[in-house]
N, CA, C and O atoms as a Tinker XYZ file with bonds, in Angstrom:
   488  protein
     1  N      0.924000   -1.129000    0.040000    73     2
     2  CA    -0.009000   -0.116000   -0.035000    64     1     3
     3  C      0.989000    1.287000   -0.101000    63     2     4     5
     4  O      2.105000    1.375000    0.412000    81     3
     5  N      0.359000    2.231000   -0.783000    73     3     6
     6  CA     1.300000    3.466000   -0.905000    64     5     7
     7  C      0.646000    4.459000    0.133000    63     6     8     9
     8  O     -0.580000    4.569000    0.158000    81     7
     9  N      1.408000    5.146000    0.946000    73     7    10
    10  CA     1.044000    6.268000    1.848000    64     9    11
    11  C      1.826000    7.493000    1.434000    63    10    12    13
    12  O      2.982000    7.466000    1.012000    81    11
    13  N      0.954000    8.747000    1.624000    73    11    14
    14  CA     1.398000   10.038000    1.526000    64    13    15
    15  C      1.222000   10.587000    2.914000    63    14    16    17
    16  O      0.173000   10.520000    3.554000    81    15
    17  N      2.490000   11.207000    3.373000    73    15    18
    18  CA     2.302000   11.866000    4.516000    64    17    19
    19  C      2.382000   13.523000    4.340000    63    18    20    21
    20  O      3.424000   13.948000    3.841000    81    19
    21  N      1.450000   14.399000    4.678000    73    19    22
    22  CA     1.634000   15.630000    4.628000    64    21    23
    23  C      1.643000   16.374000    5.853000    63    22    24    25
    24  O      0.666000   16.347000    6.601000    81    23
    25  N      2.751000   17.086000    6.132000    73    23    26
    26  CA     2.872000   17.833000    7.493000    64    25    27
    27  C      4.092000   18.690000    7.304000    63    26    28    29
    28  O      5.070000   18.226000    6.719000    81    27
    29  N      4.082000   19.877000    7.756000    73    27    30
    30  CA     5.021000   21.019000    7.733000    64    29    31
    31  C      6.158000   20.485000    8.867000    63    30    32    33
    32  O      7.296000   20.931000    8.718000    81    31
    33  N      5.955000   19.703000    9.813000    73    31    34
    34  CA     6.911000   19.289000   10.622000    64    33    35
    35  C      7.641000   18.218000   10.382000    63    34    36    37
    36  O      7.198000   17.071000   10.438000    81    35
    37  N      9.158000   18.615000   10.013000    73    35    38
    38  CA    10.183000   17.551000    9.450000    64    37    39
    39  C     10.136000   16.401000   10.266000    63    38    40    41
    40  O     10.077000   15.280000    9.759000    81    39
    41  N     10.161000   16.614000   11.710000    73    39    42
    42  CA    10.199000   15.629000   12.714000    64    41    43
    43  C      9.168000   14.563000   12.723000    63    42    44    45
    44  O      9.414000   13.371000   12.907000    81    43
    45  N      7.973000   15.086000   12.508000    73    43    46
    46  CA     6.929000   14.121000   12.384000    64    45    47
    47  C      6.772000   13.367000   10.844000    63    46    48    49
    48  O      6.202000   12.284000   10.709000    81    47
    49  N      7.213000   13.923000   10.028000    73    47    50
    50  CA     7.420000   13.223000    8.723000    64    49    51
    51  C      8.340000   12.060000    8.782000    63    50    52    53
    52  O      8.110000   10.953000    8.295000    81    51
    53  N      9.473000   12.444000    9.468000    73    51    54
    54  CA    10.566000   11.394000    9.535000    64    53    55
    55  C     10.034000   10.317000   10.438000    63    54    56    57
    56  O     10.179000    9.136000   10.122000    81    55
    57  N      9.439000   10.659000   11.522000    73    55    58
    58  CA     8.916000    9.606000   12.549000    64    57    59
    59  C      8.018000    8.584000   11.739000    63    58    60    61
    60  O      8.173000    7.364000   11.676000    81    59
    61  N      7.021000    9.375000   11.120000    73    59    62
    62  CA     5.996000    8.407000   10.392000    64    61    63
    63  C      6.705000    7.566000    9.294000    63    62    64    65
    64  O      6.581000    6.352000    9.133000    81    63
    65  N      7.459000    8.411000    8.579000    73    63    66
    66  CA     8.088000    7.586000    7.428000    64    65    67
    67  C      8.811000    6.286000    7.788000    63    66    68    69
    68  O      8.659000    5.238000    7.161000    81    67
    69  N      9.586000    6.433000    8.816000    73    67    70
    70  CA    10.475000    5.382000    9.381000    64    69    71
    71  C      9.364000    4.226000    9.965000    63    70    72    73
    72  O      9.576000    3.046000    9.687000    81    71
    73  N      8.388000    4.533000   10.636000    73    71    74
    74  CA     7.625000    3.597000   11.316000    64    73    75
    75  C      6.911000    2.828000   10.079000    63    74    76    77
    76  O      6.888000    1.598000   10.071000    81    75
    77  N      6.378000    3.525000    9.125000    73    75    78
    78  CA     5.460000    2.958000    8.129000    64    77    79
    79  C      6.278000    2.262000    7.063000    63    78    80    81
    80  O      5.767000    1.326000    6.448000    81    79
    81  N      7.540000    2.665000    6.799000    73    79    82
    82  CA     8.350000    1.749000    6.031000    64    81    83
    83  C      8.721000    0.468000    6.749000    63    82    84    85
    84  O      8.610000   -0.610000    6.164000    81    83
    85  N      9.142000    0.544000    7.952000    73    83    86
    86  CA     9.280000   -0.800000    8.668000    64    85    87
    87  C      8.120000   -1.687000    8.614000    63    86    88    89
    88  O      8.302000   -2.904000    8.566000    81    87
    89  N      6.993000   -1.211000    8.617000    73    87    90
    90  CA     5.716000   -1.976000    8.317000    64    89    91
    91  C      5.467000   -2.535000    6.947000    63    90    92    93
    92  O      4.520000   -3.291000    6.728000    81    91
    93  N      6.193000   -2.216000    6.167000    73    91    94
    94  CA     6.130000   -2.600000    4.594000    64    93    95
    95  C      5.492000   -1.753000    3.765000    63    94    96    97
    96  O      5.092000   -2.219000    2.698000    81    95
    97  N      5.283000   -0.489000    4.034000    73    95    98
    98  CA     4.332000    0.427000    3.471000    64    97    99
    99  C      5.354000    1.339000    2.437000    63    98   100   101
   100  O      6.449000    1.767000    2.802000    81    99
   101  N      4.853000    1.518000    1.264000    73    99   102
   102  CA     5.591000    2.623000    0.297000    64   101   103
   103  C      5.247000    3.912000    0.661000    63   102   104   105
   104  O      4.041000    4.159000    0.638000    81   103
   105  N      6.041000    4.842000    1.007000    73   103   106
   106  CA     5.890000    6.078000    1.609000    64   105   107
   107  C      6.495000    7.217000    0.863000    63   106   108   109
   108  O      7.680000    7.212000    0.530000    81   107
   109  N      5.796000    8.046000    0.641000    73   107   110
   110  CA     6.302000    9.483000    0.446000    64   109   111
   111  C      5.755000   10.665000    1.330000    63   110   112   113
   112  O      4.681000   10.601000    1.928000    81   111
   113  N      6.572000   11.715000    1.351000    73   111   114
   114  CA     5.983000   12.908000    2.175000    64   113   115
   115  C      5.918000   14.194000    1.464000    63   114   116   117
   116  O      6.561000   14.316000    0.422000    81   115
   117  N      5.240000   15.122000    1.897000    73   115   118
   118  CA     5.349000   16.483000    1.556000    64   117   119
   119  C      5.185000   17.385000    2.741000    63   118   120   121
   120  O      4.540000   17.083000    3.745000    81   119
   121  N      5.865000   18.599000    2.533000    73   119   122
   122  CA     5.748000   19.525000    3.595000    64   121   123
   123  C      4.832000   20.561000    3.541000    63   122   124   125
   124  O      4.805000   21.465000    4.376000    81   123
   125  N      3.948000   20.457000    2.429000    73   123   126
   126  CA     2.968000   21.603000    2.231000    64   125   127
   127  C      1.722000   21.059000    1.453000    63   126   128   129
   128  O      1.761000   20.030000    0.779000    81   127
   129  N      0.781000   21.728000    1.587000    73   127   130
   130  CA    -0.556000   21.321000    0.678000    64   129   131
   131  C     -0.209000   21.251000   -0.556000    63   130   132   133
   132  O     -0.487000   20.209000   -1.149000    81   131
   133  N      0.478000   22.312000   -1.270000    73   131   134
   134  CA     0.776000   22.482000   -2.531000    64   133   135
   135  C      1.666000   21.287000   -2.985000    63   134   136   137
   136  O      1.422000   20.686000   -4.031000    81   135
   137  N      2.652000   20.976000   -2.211000    73   135   138
   138  CA     3.778000   20.000000   -2.682000    64   137   139
   139  C      2.884000   18.698000   -2.637000    63   138   140   141
   140  O      3.070000   17.927000   -3.578000    81   139
   141  N      2.000000   18.351000   -1.751000    73   139   142
   142  CA     1.109000   17.184000   -1.729000    64   141   143
   143  C      0.219000   17.287000   -2.850000    63   142   144   145
   144  O      0.109000   16.223000   -3.458000    81   143
   145  N     -0.475000   18.279000   -3.325000    73   143   146
   146  CA    -1.247000   18.271000   -4.631000    64   145   147
   147  C     -0.457000   17.841000   -5.881000    63   146   148   149
   148  O     -0.771000   16.954000   -6.675000    81   147
   149  N      0.579000   18.600000   -5.904000    73   147   150
   150  CA     1.557000   18.304000   -7.075000    64   149   151
   151  C      2.122000   16.620000   -7.166000    63   150   152   153
   152  O      2.329000   16.027000   -8.225000    81   151
   153  N      2.267000   16.160000   -6.064000    73   151   154
   154  CA     2.459000   14.666000   -5.870000    64   153   155
   155  C      1.110000   13.908000   -6.420000    63   154   156   157
   156  O      1.180000   12.986000   -7.233000    81   155
   157  N      0.015000   14.345000   -5.945000    73   155   158
   158  CA    -1.092000   13.618000   -5.975000    64   157   159
   159  C     -1.426000   13.734000   -7.540000    63   158   160   161
   160  O     -1.978000   12.739000   -8.010000    81   159
   161  N     -1.207000   14.664000   -8.306000    73   159   162
   162  CA    -1.292000   14.764000   -9.745000    64   161   163
   163  C     -0.647000   13.564000  -10.513000    63   162   164   165
   164  O     -1.094000   13.030000  -11.528000    81   163
   165  N      0.326000   13.293000   -9.930000    73   163   166
   166  CA     1.066000   12.210000  -10.690000    64   165   167
   167  C      0.855000   10.779000  -10.114000    63   166   168   169
   168  O      0.939000    9.797000  -10.852000    81   167
   169  N      0.590000   10.677000   -8.831000    73   167   170
   170  CA     0.547000    9.488000   -8.388000    64   169   171
   171  C     -0.744000    9.239000   -7.442000    63   170   172   173
   172  O     -1.313000   10.172000   -6.874000    81   171
   173  N     -1.122000    7.979000   -7.339000    73   171   174
   174  CA    -2.243000    7.593000   -6.541000    64   173   175
   175  C     -1.694000    6.878000   -5.087000    63   174   176   177
   176  O     -0.755000    6.084000   -5.038000    81   175
   177  N     -2.373000    7.270000   -4.097000    73   175   178
   178  CA    -1.984000    6.686000   -2.607000    64   177   179
   179  C     -3.405000    6.070000   -2.135000    63   178   180   181
   180  O     -4.536000    6.475000   -2.404000    81   179
   181  N     -2.984000    4.924000   -1.315000    73   179   182
   182  CA    -4.076000    4.196000   -0.690000    64   181   183
   183  C     -4.427000    5.009000    0.523000    63   182   184   185
   184  O     -5.616000    5.174000    0.796000    81   183
   185  N     -3.483000    5.526000    1.268000    73   183   186
   186  CA    -3.737000    6.328000    2.560000    64   185   187
   187  C     -2.979000    7.629000    2.538000    63   186   188   189
   188  O     -1.798000    7.617000    2.189000    81   187
   189  N     -3.599000    8.797000    2.900000    73   187   190
   190  CA    -3.164000   10.281000    3.158000    64   189   191
   191  C     -3.157000   10.545000    4.389000    63   190   192   193
   192  O     -4.258000   10.620000    4.935000    81   191
   193  N     -1.986000   10.756000    5.166000    73   191   194
   194  CA    -2.034000   11.306000    6.585000    64   193   195
   195  C     -1.790000   12.770000    6.182000    63   194   196   197
   196  O     -0.936000   13.111000    5.363000    81   195
   197  N     -2.697000   13.683000    6.896000    73   195   198
   198  CA    -2.408000   15.222000    6.662000    64   197   199
   199  C     -2.650000   15.869000    7.974000    63   198   200   201
   200  O     -3.551000   15.458000    8.706000    81   199
   201  N     -1.847000   16.913000    8.321000    73   199   202
   202  CA    -1.848000   17.842000    9.221000    64   201   203
   203  C     -2.974000   18.763000    8.810000    63   202   204   205
   204  O     -3.363000   18.792000    7.642000    81   203
   205  N     -3.477000   19.480000    9.714000    73   203   206
   206  CA    -4.619000   20.548000    9.495000    64   205   207
   207  C     -3.966000   21.891000    9.298000    63   206   208   209
   208  O     -4.037000   22.483000    8.221000    81   207
   209  N     -3.255000   22.422000   10.469000    73   207   210
   210  CA    -2.815000   23.657000   10.204000    64   209   211
   211  C     -1.157000   23.636000    9.955000    63   210   212   213
   212  O     -0.295000   23.156000   10.692000    81   211
   213  N     -1.007000   24.299000    8.706000    73   211   214
   214  CA     0.393000   24.277000    8.067000    64   213   215
   215  C      0.500000   25.641000    7.634000    63   214   216   217
   216  O     -0.494000   26.214000    7.188000    81   215
   217  N      1.672000   26.248000    7.727000    73   215   218
   218  CA     2.126000   27.767000    7.038000    64   217   219
   219  C      1.680000   28.064000    5.795000    63   218   220   221
   220  O      1.280000   29.193000    5.509000    81   219
   221  N      1.715000   27.003000    4.891000    73   219   222
   222  CA     1.529000   27.263000    3.593000    64   221   223
   223  C      0.279000   26.667000    2.944000    63   222   224   225
   224  O      0.097000   26.358000    1.766000    81   223
   225  N     -0.480000   26.589000    3.922000    73   223   226
   226  CA    -1.935000   25.979000    3.436000    64   225   227
   227  C     -2.757000   25.238000    4.485000    63   226   228   229
   228  O     -2.224000   24.734000    5.474000    81   227
   229  N     -3.724000   25.197000    4.308000    73   227   230
   230  CA    -4.646000   24.452000    5.308000    64   229   231
   231  C     -5.046000   23.070000    4.951000    63   230   232   233
   232  O     -5.522000   22.806000    3.847000    81   231
   233  N     -4.828000   22.059000    6.011000    73   231   234
   234  CA    -5.005000   20.832000    5.244000    64   233   235
   235  C     -6.465000   20.246000    5.014000    63   234   236   237
   236  O     -6.735000   19.185000    4.452000    81   235
   237  N     -7.331000   21.144000    5.557000    73   235   238
   238  CA    -8.837000   20.882000    5.168000    64   237   239
   239  C     -8.868000   21.077000    3.525000    63   238   240   241
   240  O     -9.347000   20.193000    2.815000    81   239
   241  N     -8.435000   22.050000    3.084000    73   239   242
   242  CA    -8.205000   22.158000    1.671000    64   241   243
   243  C     -7.790000   20.796000    0.979000    63   242   244   245
   244  O     -8.410000   20.358000    0.010000    81   243
   245  N     -6.838000   20.236000    1.469000    73   243   246
   246  CA    -6.225000   19.072000    0.833000    64   245   247
   247  C     -7.446000   17.827000    1.143000    63   246   248   249
   248  O     -7.867000   17.044000    0.292000    81   247
   249  N     -7.824000   17.881000    2.433000    73   247   250
   250  CA    -9.018000   16.799000    2.393000    64   249   251
   251  C    -10.176000   16.980000    1.593000    63   250   252   253
   252  O    -10.881000   16.030000    1.254000    81   251
   253  N    -10.427000   18.283000    1.243000    73   251   254
   254  CA   -11.679000   18.377000    0.217000    64   253   255
   255  C    -11.325000   17.936000   -1.164000    63   254   256   257
   256  O    -12.149000   17.362000   -1.878000    81   255
   257  N    -10.065000   18.208000   -1.558000    73   255   258
   258  CA    -9.578000   17.836000   -2.819000    64   257   259
   259  C     -9.460000   16.184000   -2.882000    63   258   260   261
   260  O     -9.841000   15.543000   -3.862000    81   259
   261  N     -8.912000   15.621000   -1.765000    73   259   262
   262  CA    -8.972000   14.155000   -1.728000    64   261   263
   263  C    -10.278000   13.481000   -2.169000    63   262   264   265
   264  O    -10.403000   12.645000   -3.064000    81   263
   265  N    -11.430000   14.108000   -1.207000    73   263   266
   266  CA   -12.595000   13.594000   -1.485000    64   265   267
   267  C    -13.136000   13.778000   -2.889000    63   266   268   269
   268  O    -13.932000   12.932000   -3.296000    81   267
   269  N    -12.790000   14.798000   -3.682000    73   267   270
   270  CA   -13.193000   14.884000   -5.022000    64   269   271
   271  C    -12.453000   14.084000   -6.016000    63   270   272   273
   272  O    -12.880000   14.054000   -7.170000    81   271
   273  N    -11.338000   13.403000   -5.674000    73   271   274
   274  CA   -10.572000   12.711000   -6.532000    64   273   275
   275  C    -11.297000   11.289000   -6.888000    63   274   276   277
   276  O    -11.865000   10.628000   -6.019000    81   275
   277  N    -11.227000   10.944000   -8.070000    73   275   278
   278  CA   -11.835000    9.611000   -8.622000    64   277   279
   279  C    -11.202000    8.290000   -7.847000    63   278   280   281
   280  O    -11.907000    7.314000   -7.589000    81   279
   281  N    -10.095000    8.349000   -7.577000    73   279   282
   282  CA    -9.352000    7.251000   -6.863000    64   281   283
   283  C     -9.712000    7.356000   -5.310000    63   282   284   285
   284  O     -9.507000    8.405000   -4.699000    81   283
   285  N    -10.299000    6.142000   -4.652000    73   283   286
   286  CA   -10.725000    6.247000   -3.332000    64   285   287
   287  C     -9.295000    6.131000   -2.461000    63   286   288   289
   288  O     -8.424000    5.268000   -2.566000    81   287
   289  N     -9.346000    7.247000   -1.600000    73   287   290
   290  CA    -8.179000    7.154000   -0.576000    64   289   291
   291  C     -8.622000    7.256000    0.632000    63   290   292   293
   292  O     -9.574000    7.985000    0.909000    81   291
   293  N     -8.014000    6.569000    1.468000    73   291   294
   294  CA    -8.336000    6.676000    2.891000    64   293   295
   295  C     -7.542000    7.838000    3.666000    63   294   296   297
   296  O     -6.318000    7.836000    3.804000    81   295
   297  N     -8.414000    8.837000    4.156000    73   295   298
   298  CA    -7.760000   10.040000    4.780000    64   297   299
   299  C     -7.792000    9.961000    6.228000    63   298   300   301
   300  O     -8.765000    9.653000    6.916000    81   299
   301  N     -6.596000   10.279000    6.630000    73   299   302
   302  CA    -6.212000   10.365000    8.250000    64   301   303
   303  C     -5.878000   11.669000    8.476000    63   302   304   305
   304  O     -4.843000   12.071000    7.943000    81   303
   305  N     -6.672000   12.598000    9.304000    73   303   306
   306  CA    -6.074000   13.876000    9.751000    64   305   307
   307  C     -5.465000   13.717000   10.969000    63   306   308   309
   308  O     -6.043000   13.177000   11.912000    81   307
   309  N     -4.206000   14.195000   11.036000    73   307   310
   310  CA    -3.123000   14.043000   12.197000    64   309   311
   311  C     -3.045000   15.486000   12.621000    63   310   312   313
   312  O     -2.494000   16.319000   11.902000    81   311
   313  N     -3.568000   15.779000   13.737000    73   311   314
   314  CA    -3.733000   17.202000   14.194000    64   313   315
   315  C     -3.630000   17.252000   15.706000    63   314   316   317
   316  O     -4.086000   16.334000   16.387000    81   315
   317  N     -3.003000   18.373000   16.274000    73   315   318
   318  CA    -3.126000   18.628000   17.664000    64   317   319
   319  C     -4.381000   19.349000   18.154000    63   318   320   321
   320  O     -4.644000   19.615000   19.327000    81   319
   321  N     -5.192000   19.651000   16.954000    73   319   322
   322  CA    -6.126000   20.584000   17.170000    64   321   323
   323  C     -7.690000   19.596000   17.103000    63   322   324   325
   324  O     -8.821000   20.053000   16.935000    81   323
   325  N     -7.340000   18.299000   17.273000    73   323   326
   326  CA    -8.682000   17.476000   17.050000    64   325   327
   327  C     -9.319000   17.539000   18.495000    63   326   328   329
   328  O     -8.702000   17.405000   19.552000    81   327
   329  N    -10.642000   17.762000   18.343000    73   327   330
   330  CA   -11.374000   17.764000   19.571000    64   329   331
   331  C    -12.484000   16.690000   19.332000    63   330   332   333
   332  O    -12.677000   16.159000   18.238000    81   331
   333  N    -13.277000   16.396000   20.606000    73   331   334
   334  CA   -14.335000   15.383000   20.396000    64   333   335
   335  C    -15.156000   15.691000   19.271000    63   334   336   337
   336  O    -15.440000   14.870000   18.399000    81   335
   337  N    -15.593000   17.055000   19.299000    73   335   338
   338  CA   -16.483000   17.220000   18.134000    64   337   339
   339  C    -15.896000   17.359000   16.695000    63   338   340   341
   340  O    -16.657000   17.253000   15.733000    81   339
   341  N    -14.765000   17.559000   16.546000    73   339   342
   342  CA   -14.091000   17.564000   15.169000    64   341   343
   343  C    -13.763000   16.183000   15.032000    63   342   344   345
   344  O    -13.879000   15.829000   13.858000    81   343
   345  N    -13.392000   15.265000   15.806000    73   343   346
   346  CA   -13.257000   13.747000   15.573000    64   345   347
   347  C    -14.579000   13.184000   15.078000    63   346   348   349
   348  O    -14.589000   12.355000   14.168000    81   347
   349  N    -15.727000   13.629000   15.673000    73   347   350
   350  CA   -17.135000   13.220000   15.226000    64   349   351
   351  C    -17.287000   13.579000   14.080000    63   350   352   353
   352  O    -17.669000   12.693000   13.315000    81   351
   353  N    -17.094000   14.777000   13.571000    73   351   354
   354  CA   -17.432000   15.420000   12.250000    64   353   355
   355  C    -16.680000   14.589000   11.221000    63   354   356   357
   356  O    -17.275000   14.159000   10.233000    81   355
   357  N    -15.271000   14.332000   11.445000    73   355   358
   358  CA   -14.466000   13.810000   10.457000    64   357   359
   359  C    -14.899000   12.397000   10.275000    63   358   360   361
   360  O    -14.899000   11.944000    9.131000    81   359
   361  N    -15.317000   11.550000   11.408000    73   359   362
   362  CA   -15.650000   10.275000   11.256000    64   361   363
   363  C    -17.052000   10.243000   10.438000    63   362   364   365
   364  O    -17.306000    9.234000    9.779000    81   363
   365  N    -17.799000   11.129000   10.463000    73   363   366
   366  CA   -19.155000   11.122000    9.793000    64   365   367
   367  C    -18.950000   11.233000    8.367000    63   366   368   369
   368  O    -19.824000   10.888000    7.572000    81   367
   369  N    -17.729000   11.744000    7.977000    73   367   370
   370  CA   -17.413000   12.016000    6.459000    64   369   371
   371  C    -16.412000   10.850000    6.136000    63   370   372   373
   372  O    -15.734000   10.906000    5.110000    81   371
   373  N    -16.310000    9.734000    7.060000    73   371   374
   374  CA   -15.379000    8.652000    6.668000    64   373   375
   375  C    -14.001000    8.820000    6.769000    63   374   376   377
   376  O    -13.242000    8.013000    6.231000    81   375
   377  N    -13.529000    9.928000    7.496000    73   375   378
   378  CA   -12.139000   10.283000    7.563000    64   377   379
   379  C    -11.742000    9.970000    8.984000    63   378   380   381
   380  O    -12.436000   10.330000    9.935000    81   379
   381  N    -10.599000    9.285000    9.120000    73   379   382
   382  CA    -9.979000    8.855000   10.436000    64   381   383
   383  C     -9.394000    9.932000   10.889000    63   382   384   385
   384  O     -9.146000   10.844000   10.100000    81   383
   385  N     -9.027000   10.047000   12.384000    73   383   386
   386  CA    -8.058000   10.976000   13.045000    64   385   387
   387  C     -7.166000   10.370000   14.064000    63   386   388   389
   388  O     -7.372000    9.380000   14.766000    81   387
   389  N     -6.042000   11.225000   14.004000    73   387   390
   390  CA    -4.944000   10.889000   15.029000    64   389   391
   391  C     -4.621000   11.954000   15.574000    63   390   392   393
   392  O     -4.284000   12.887000   14.846000    81   391
   393  N     -4.633000   12.127000   17.087000    73   391   394
   394  CA    -4.377000   13.383000   17.606000    64   393   395
   395  C     -2.881000   13.457000   18.100000    63   394   396   397
   396  O     -2.434000   12.638000   18.902000    81   395
   397  N     -2.216000   14.380000   17.629000    73   395   398
   398  CA    -0.896000   14.783000   17.927000    64   397   399
   399  C     -0.715000   15.304000   19.500000    63   398   400   401
   400  O     -1.533000   16.067000   20.013000    81   399
   401  N      0.435000   14.809000   20.188000    73   399   402
   402  CA     1.373000   13.923000   19.726000    64   401   403
   403  C      0.690000   12.592000   19.898000    63   402   404   405
   404  O     -0.320000   12.548000   20.600000    81   403
   405  N      1.142000   11.527000   19.335000    73   403   406
   406  CA     0.695000   10.287000   19.282000    64   405   407
   407  C      1.915000    9.258000   19.300000    63   406   408   409
   408  O      3.011000    9.578000   18.841000    81   407
   409  N      1.705000    8.211000   19.765000    73   407   410
   410  CA     2.596000    7.078000   20.094000    64   409   411
   411  C      2.491000    6.089000   18.991000    63   410   412   413
   412  O      1.404000    5.909000   18.442000    81   411
   413  N      3.565000    5.433000   18.631000    73   411   414
   414  CA     3.630000    4.457000   17.706000    64   413   415
   415  C      2.466000    3.386000   17.639000    63   414   416   417
   416  O      1.998000    2.935000   16.593000    81   415
   417  N      2.049000    3.028000   19.007000    73   415   418
   418  CA     1.289000    1.983000   19.096000    64   417   419
   419  C     -0.055000    2.485000   18.679000    63   418   420   421
   420  O     -0.874000    1.690000   18.218000    81   419
   421  N     -0.359000    3.876000   18.825000    73   419   422
   422  CA    -1.647000    4.558000   18.349000    64   421   423
   423  C     -1.933000    4.522000   16.688000    63   422   424   425
   424  O     -2.993000    4.396000   16.075000    81   423
   425  N     -0.581000    4.680000   16.226000    73   423   426
   426  CA    -0.533000    4.702000   14.670000    64   425   427
   427  C     -0.600000    3.216000   14.278000    63   426   428   429
   428  O     -1.086000    3.029000   13.162000    81   427
   429  N     -0.259000    2.240000   14.881000    73   427   430
   430  CA    -0.240000    0.824000   14.538000    64   429   431
   431  C     -1.787000    0.400000   14.850000    63   430   432   433
   432  O     -2.313000   -0.408000   14.084000    81   431
   433  N     -2.440000    0.857000   15.816000    73   431   434
   434  CA    -3.863000    0.430000   15.909000    64   433   435
   435  C     -4.766000    1.100000   14.815000    63   434   436   437
   436  O     -5.725000    0.504000   14.327000    81   435
   437  N     -4.430000    2.286000   14.483000    73   435   438
   438  CA    -5.057000    2.962000   13.355000    64   437   439
   439  C     -4.964000    2.107000   12.070000    63   438   440   441
   440  O     -5.954000    1.858000   11.382000    81   439
   441  N     -3.735000    1.678000   11.790000    73   439   442
   442  CA    -3.562000    1.040000   10.751000    64   441   443
   443  C     -4.137000   -0.354000   10.461000    63   442   444   445
   444  O     -4.289000   -0.795000    9.322000    81   443
   445  N     -4.441000   -1.007000   11.588000    73   443   446
   446  CA    -5.085000   -2.254000   11.788000    64   445   447
   447  C     -6.518000   -2.078000   11.467000    63   446   448   449
   448  O     -7.117000   -3.026000   10.958000    81   447
   449  N     -7.233000   -0.786000   11.748000    73   447   450
   450  CA    -8.559000   -0.374000   11.519000    64   449   451
   451  C     -8.544000   -0.216000   10.021000    63   450   452   453
   452  O     -9.465000   -0.799000    9.449000    81   451
   453  N     -7.813000    0.356000    9.369000    73   451   454
   454  CA    -7.785000    0.989000    8.153000    64   453   455
   455  C     -7.429000   -0.323000    7.223000    63   454   456   457
   456  O     -8.074000   -0.352000    6.175000    81   455
   457  N     -6.686000   -1.209000    7.389000    73   455   458
   458  CA    -6.201000   -2.236000    6.356000    64   457   459
   459  C     -7.307000   -2.912000    5.743000    63   458   460   461
   460  O     -7.350000   -3.209000    4.549000    81   459
   461  N     -8.346000   -3.187000    6.729000    73   459   462
   462  CA    -9.508000   -4.047000    5.911000    64   461   463
   463  C    -10.326000   -3.206000    4.927000    63   462   464   465
   464  O    -11.158000   -3.665000    4.145000    81   463
   465  N     -9.975000   -1.877000    5.067000    73   463   466
   466  CA   -10.671000   -0.932000    4.129000    64   465   467
   467  C     -9.869000   -0.738000    2.599000    63   466   468   469
   468  O    -10.165000    0.128000    1.775000    81   467
   469  N     -9.029000   -1.534000    2.480000    73   467   470
   470  CA    -8.044000   -1.311000    1.282000    64   469   471
   471  C     -8.796000   -0.772000    0.180000    63   470   472   473
   472  O     -9.781000   -1.402000   -0.205000    81   471
   473  N     -8.488000    0.252000   -0.355000    73   471   474
   474  CA    -9.161000    1.116000   -1.299000    64   473   475
   475  C     -9.162000    0.319000   -2.640000    63   474   476   477
   476  O     -8.341000   -0.549000   -2.937000    81   475
   477  N    -10.151000    0.723000   -3.364000    73   475   478
   478  CA   -10.153000    0.120000   -4.899000    64   477   479
   479  C    -10.234000    1.296000   -5.794000    63   478   480   481
   480  O    -10.839000    2.289000   -5.391000    81   479
   481  N     -9.711000    1.289000   -6.916000    73   479   482
   482  CA    -9.803000    2.123000   -7.801000    64   481   483
   483  C    -11.121000    2.280000   -8.468000    63   482   484   485
   484  O    -11.474000    1.280000   -9.094000    81   483
   485  N    -11.909000    3.262000   -8.486000    73   483   486
   486  CA   -13.426000    3.242000   -9.032000    64   485   487
   487  C    -13.419000    3.986000  -10.406000    63   486   488
   488  O    -14.463000    4.114000  -11.044000    81   487
């Protein structure tokens, strides 16, 4: 499975890349919404992890764009700003959440939930 990580924090991208590569995933990362959109024009991803608040663009814009794409992608919003209310709103849209800071075990549990949902090209 191919995963794209979108986060302006280099340490977060590095941590997630290493953890996901060790689990056997093919991983790419982007430091901004625009660079993520550039990558998504050329490649399809099964899962996209995105931060919400980034200096060069709002992750919610990326979420909207992903939801419009013909290729079904599992979206995971990773943010320190997730509340019970926003978590519920995202879940109603079929979007997963991961509250920062998170532990490796939380990432693993989330991936176990997502794996049965392996996306298919529509």
